[in-house]
N, C-alpha and C positions, 0 to 999 in steps of 0.2 A: 770059512772058519769062524767060530764064535769064541769070544773070550768073556770072562766074567769081569764086571765093573761094579764097584761099590760106590754108591752115592750117599751123601749126607744131605737130607732135606728136612724141611719143616714137616711135622707130623700131619698137619692139616692138608698140606700139598700132596703128601703121599696118599692120604685117604681119598682126596679129590681125584687123583690120577687113577687109583684103583676103581673108584666108582665110574669114572669116565670110560676106562678100559672095559669094565664089565658091561656097561650100557652099549658099547660099540664092538663088543666081542673081540677084543684085542688085549694083549698083555701090556703091562707098564713098560717092560723091556722093549717091546715093539714101538710103543709111543715115543720112548726116549730115542731109540734108533732112528725113527722117522724124523724126529725133530733135529737130531744132529745131522742127518743127511740133508735136510732142508737148509740148515745153516751153512753147511760146507759143500753145497752142490758143486760148485767149481770156484776157482780163484777169482773169476770175474764177478760172479754173482754173490760171493760170500759177504760182501758189504751191503747188499741190497736187502730191502725189507721183504720178507716172504708174503705171499698171498696177494689178494686183490689190491691192497694198498701199494705194494711194491710194483705191481703191474701199472698202476695209474701214476705213480710218482714220476714226475718230469714230463708228463704227456703234453703239458702246455708250454714247456720250455721253448723260448724263442718265438712264441706266438704273441700277438698283440691282444692282451686280455683286459687292457685298461678300460675299454668301453663297457665291458660287462660290469665292472665296479661302479662306473658312473651311472649306468642304467639302473642298477640295483639301488644305489644311493637315492636317485631320483624317485624310484618307486617307493622306497621307505619313507622319504620325506612327504610325498603326496598322501601316502596311506595314513600317517600319523599326524596330519595337520588338524 
């Protein structure tokens, strides 16, 4: 079932969405629907960042990455001496 939704947006954003939709052969309505579905995928992931950044977020949690910082600092110090 589909329902009508009225949105108020900046004119430039509307035109950009229309151009993007035309270039990707989809409607602005479908773009908005897809975006809302992405945001509200489920209650667990609703607070997560969508896309590649969201997939990578927290990947190093609990890992010892301090040595990487030290190695990179040493590299930069030697490079710019």
